[in-house]
ZALO-57036 format. One record per residue (C-alpha): residue number from 1; residue in three letters; chain; z, y, x. Coordinates in nm, 2 decimals. Each point is the difference from the previous one (the first is absolute). Example, Ala and Ser with C-alpha at 12.3 -4.5 7.8 and 13.67 -1.06 7.14 Angstrom:
1; Ala; A; 0.78; -0.45; 1.23
2; Ser; A; -0.07; 0.34; 0.14
***
This chain:
1; Met; A; 0.00; 0.00; 0.00
2; Ala; A; -0.10; 0.34; 0.14
3; Glu; A; 0.28; 0.25; 0.07
4; Leu; A; -0.01; 0.30; -0.24
5; Lys; A; 0.03; 0.34; 0.16
6; Cys; A; 0.21; 0.30; -0.11
7; Leu; A; -0.08; 0.35; 0.10
8; Val; A; 0.21; 0.31; -0.06
9; Phe; A; -0.15; 0.35; -0.05
10; Lys; A; 0.15; 0.34; -0.04
11; Asn; A; -0.05; 0.16; -0.33
12; Asp; A; -0.17; 0.31; 0.15
13; Asp; A; -0.24; -0.23; 0.19
14; Leu; A; -0.09; -0.17; -0.32
15; Glu; A; -0.07; 0.34; -0.16
16; Phe; A; -0.23; 0.08; 0.30
17; Leu; A; -0.18; -0.34; -0.05
18; Lys; A; -0.04; 0.06; -0.37
19; Lys; A; -0.17; 0.34; 0.06
20; Gln; A; -0.19; -0.07; 0.32
21; Tyr; A; -0.06; -0.37; 0.00
22; Pro; A; -0.01; -0.13; -0.36
23; Gly; A; -0.16; -0.33; 0.11
24; Ile; A; 0.30; -0.08; 0.22
25; Tyr; A; 0.24; 0.12; -0.27
26; Gly; A; -0.18; -0.22; -0.26
27; Leu; A; 0.07; -0.30; 0.21
28; Leu; A; 0.37; 0.09; 0.02
29; Gly; A; 0.07; 0.16; -0.34
30; Ser; A; 0.05; -0.29; -0.23
31; Lys; A; 0.23; -0.19; 0.25
32; Leu; A; 0.23; 0.29; 0.10
33; Ala; A; 0.36; -0.02; -0.09
34; Asp; A; 0.29; 0.25; 0.07
35; Tyr; A; 0.18; -0.08; 0.32
36; Asp; A; 0.26; 0.27; 0.04
37; Gly; A; -0.11; 0.31; -0.18
38; Asn; A; -0.19; 0.13; 0.30
39; His; A; -0.22; -0.30; 0.07
40; Gln; A; -0.20; -0.26; -0.19
41; Val; A; -0.05; -0.36; 0.10
42; Trp; A; -0.33; -0.19; -0.04
43; Arg; A; 0.00; -0.38; 0.00
44; Ser; A; -0.32; -0.18; 0.06
45; Gly; A; -0.09; -0.28; -0.24
46; Ser; A; -0.21; -0.18; 0.27
47; Glu; A; -0.11; 0.03; 0.35
48; Asp; A; -0.34; 0.12; -0.13
49; Glu; A; 0.17; 0.30; -0.17
50; Tyr; A; 0.18; 0.09; 0.31
51; Gln; A; -0.32; -0.03; 0.21
52; Glu; A; -0.20; 0.21; -0.25
53; Leu; A; 0.26; 0.28; 0.03
54; Trp; A; 0.00; -0.02; 0.38
55; Asn; A; -0.38; 0.01; 0.00
56; Arg; A; 0.00; 0.31; -0.22
57; Phe; A; 0.25; 0.18; 0.21
58; Thr; A; -0.19; -0.08; 0.32
59; Tyr; A; -0.33; 0.10; -0.15
60; Glu; A; 0.13; 0.34; -0.12
61; Ile; A; 0.17; 0.06; 0.34
62; Ala; A; -0.33; -0.08; 0.18
63; Asn; A; -0.18; 0.24; -0.24
64; Ala; A; 0.25; 0.28; 0.08
65; Thr; A; -0.14; 0.05; 0.35
66; Asp; A; -0.24; 0.26; 0.13
67; Ser; A; -0.31; -0.07; 0.22
68; Ser; A; 0.22; 0.00; 0.31
69; Gly; A; 0.24; -0.26; -0.15
70; Lys; A; 0.28; 0.24; -0.06
71; Val; A; 0.21; -0.10; -0.31
72; Ser; A; 0.05; 0.27; -0.26
73; Asp; A; 0.35; 0.09; -0.14
74; Asp; A; -0.07; -0.21; -0.31
75; Gly; A; -0.09; -0.30; 0.22
76; Leu; A; 0.31; 0.04; 0.21
77; Arg; A; 0.21; 0.01; -0.32
78; Leu; A; -0.16; -0.32; -0.12
79; Arg; A; 0.06; -0.17; 0.33
80; His; A; 0.36; 0.12; 0.01
81; Met; A; 0.05; -0.11; -0.36
82; Trp; A; -0.13; -0.35; 0.07
83; Asp; A; 0.21; -0.03; 0.32
84; Gln; A; 0.31; 0.10; -0.19
85; Ala; A; -0.06; -0.22; -0.30
***
C-alpha cells in the first residue's frame, strides 16, 4: 500500500494560490482541512494525486523564470511554499 502524503500550507499562501495559480489551488481545494487556524492541511488520496500536485508546482516554478533563468518573486514564493509544506 502506498504511503499517503500530508502537506501543510499557510492560509495566506493558499489565498495567493487561489488568486495567482488557480490550477494548483484547484488540486488542493477540496482536500484542505483546518490545521491550527493559521494553516490548512492537505492529505493525498493516492501517490498519483501527490505526484500531480508536485508536477504542477514544479511546472509553475519553471515557468516563473526569465530568459536568463532567474526565478521571479512568484516562483520563489511557490518554491518556498513547497519546501515548507
